[in-house]
C-alpha positions in Angstrom: 6.5 105.7 173.7 7.3 104.8 170.1 10.6 106.5 170.5 11.6 104.3 173.4 10.6 101.2 171.5 12.6 102.2 168.5 15.6 102.9 170.7 15.3 99.4 172.2 15.0 97.7 168.9 18.1 99.7 167.7 20.0 98.3 170.7 18.8 94.8 170.1 19.7 95.0 166.4 23.1 96.3 167.4 23.6 93.3 169.7 22.5 90.7 167.1 25.0 92.1 164.6 27.8 91.9 167.2 26.8 88.1 168.0 26.8 87.3 164.2 30.1 88.9 163.6 31.6 88.4 160.2 32.8 86.1 157.5 36.0 85.4 155.7 36.5 83.8 152.4 38.4 80.6 151.3 41.1 81.8 148.9 42.0 78.7 147.0 41.0 75.2 145.9 37.6 73.8 145.1 35.8 76.0 147.6 37.5 79.3 146.4 35.6 82.4 147.3 33.1 80.5 149.5 32.5 82.1 152.8 32.8 80.7 156.3 31.2 82.6 159.3 32.5 83.3 162.7 31.1 85.0 165.9 32.2 88.2 167.4 34.3 87.1 170.5 37.3 88.2 172.1 40.6 86.7 170.6 39.0 85.2 167.5 40.7 86.7 164.4 41.0 84.7 161.2 44.5 84.4 159.7 44.6 87.3 157.1 44.5 86.4 153.4 48.1 87.4 152.7 49.4 85.2 155.5 47.2 82.4 154.4 48.3 82.5 150.9 51.9 82.3 152.0 51.1 79.3 154.4 49.4 77.4 151.6 52.1 77.9 149.1 54.4 76.5 151.8 52.1 73.5 152.2 51.7 73.0 148.5 53.7 69.8 148.0 52.3 68.2 151.2 48.5 69.3 151.4 47.0 66.6 149.0 45.6 63.7 150.9 46.9 65.1 154.3 45.3 64.5 157.6 45.1 67.9 159.4 44.5 69.3 162.9 43.0 72.7 163.4 43.7 72.9 167.0 42.2 76.3 167.9 39.8 76.4 165.0 38.0 79.7 165.5 36.4 80.5 162.0 37.9 77.2 160.8 39.2 78.9 157.7 42.7 77.2 157.9 41.0 73.7 158.2 38.4 74.5 155.5 41.1 75.9 153.3 43.1 72.7 153.7 40.1 70.7 152.7 39.4 73.0 149.7 43.0 72.5 148.5 43.0 68.6 148.8 43.4 67.5 152.2 41.7 64.1 153.1 40.5 65.0 156.6 40.5 67.9 159.1 39.9 67.6 162.8 38.6 71.0 164.3 38.9 71.7 167.9 37.1 74.9 169.2 36.5 76.0 172.7 33.5 78.2 172.1 30.2 76.3 171.9 28.5 78.8 169.6 31.4 78.9 167.2 31.6 75.1 167.2 28.1 75.2 166.1 29.0 77.7 163.3 31.8 75.4 162.3 29.1 72.6 161.7 27.0 75.1 159.7 29.9 76.0 157.5 30.7 72.4 156.9 27.1 71.8 155.8 27.0 74.8 153.7 30.2 73.5 151.9 28.5 70.1 151.6 31.4 68.3 153.2 30.9 64.5 153.7 31.1 63.3 157.3 34.2 61.3 156.7 36.3 64.5 155.7 36.1 66.2 159.0 35.5 66.1 162.8 34.3 69.0 165.0 35.2 68.8 168.7 34.1 71.3 171.2 36.6 71.9 174.2 40.0 73.3 175.0 42.7 71.9 172.6 45.2 70.8 175.2 42.5 68.8 177.3 40.9 67.3 174.1 44.2 66.1 172.8 44.9 64.5 176.1 41.5 62.9 176.8 39.8 62.2 173.4 40.6 59.2 171.1 41.8 61.3 168.2 42.1 59.4 164.9 44.2 59.3 162.8 47.5 59.7 164.4 50.1 61.1 163.8 48.7 64.1 161.9 50.4 65.2 158.7 49.7 69.0 159.2 48.9 70.8 162.5 47.7 74.4 162.7 48.3 76.0 166.1 46.9 79.6 166.0 45.3 80.5 169.3 44.5 83.8 170.7 47.8 85.5 171.1 47.4 86.7 174.7 46.8 83.1 176.0 50.1 81.5 174.8 48.2 78.2 174.3 50.5 76.8 171.7 53.0 75.5 174.1 50.6 73.3 176.1 49.0 72.2 172.9 52.4 71.1 171.4 53.1 69.2 174.8 49.9 67.5 174.4 50.5 66.5 170.8 54.0 65.2 171.7 52.7 63.2 174.9 50.0 61.7 172.9 52.2 60.8 169.8 49.9 62.8 167.6 52.8 64.3 165.7 56.2 62.9 164.5 59.2 64.0 162.6 57.2 64.2 159.4 54.3 66.3 160.8 54.4 70.0 159.6 53.4 72.3 162.5 52.3 75.9 161.7 52.7 78.3 164.5 51.4 82.0 164.6 51.9 84.4 167.4 52.5 88.1 168.1 56.1 87.4 169.6 59.3 85.8 168.7 58.7 82.0 168.1 62.3 80.9 168.4 62.9 81.8 172.0 59.6 80.3 173.1 60.4 77.1 171.3 63.7 76.9 173.0 62.0 77.1 176.3 59.7 74.3 175.5 62.6 72.1 174.2 64.3 72.6 177.5 61.1 71.6 179.3 60.6 68.5 177.2 64.2 67.4 177.4 64.2 67.9 181.2 61.1 65.4 181.5 61.8 62.6 179.1 58.7 60.7 180.5 56.7 63.3 178.7 57.7 61.7 175.5 55.3 58.8 174.9 57.0 55.7 173.2 60.5 57.2 173.2 63.6 56.7 175.4 65.5 59.7 176.4 65.4 61.4 173.0 66.5 65.0 172.7 63.7 67.0 171.1 64.3 70.0 168.8 62.0 72.1 166.6 63.3 72.6 163.2 62.2 75.8 161.4 61.2 74.9 157.8 59.7 78.4 156.8 59.1 81.6 158.6 57.7 85.0 157.9 56.4 88.2 159.6 53.4 90.2 158.6 53.0 93.4 160.6 53.3 92.3 164.2 52.3 88.7 163.4 55.1 86.1 163.4 54.4 82.8 161.6 56.4 79.6 161.0 56.3 76.2 159.8 58.2 73.6 161.9 59.0 70.0 162.2 59.9 68.0 165.2 63.2 66.4 165.2 64.8 64.1 168.0 68.0 62.2 168.3 
């Protein structure tokens, strides 16, 4: 009897460890070495330290005072890292309710004031189309969804439709496939449907690559929207 209870407890402990998942450290700024937690769920994989260091070296001239969108927040480490390095405000969007709650816990543990961040639970493409997002446009946007879902294309579409990005916005994309060919397809879609472009008249949209790198199988790039 005791053996059976012990075995059950072992299974329950194993389950709770899976749910609680892991943590990732902020690597720069005022919150350097502080930890943010994330749950164990399919597709949630924080951006590796090496790639994050590269990204924020790219953003160094632009991060201070920036208004940031972390569109598929997950652990929230990109958004929290931005705040750590001097961003004025980050909007986090996260589909998973449990992870959204963990983002709130991380914000509390970092003692972030409420005027520096907003956490919205929902799918990014729907939230961006339906919610009243302030401020607009964003200065920096992180689009780092689960690779298998290819969500960054509908997210970019929503951002453009709602005028949440402009030619000054820096857009970070991360994927496990070539970004350039995917962006070309999106450009074609946008330019065939000029009505998608809120507040513009028959503008030709292009995505300008500012920086790009590859770490293992992960392709990451920094882009700007250009139109003519």
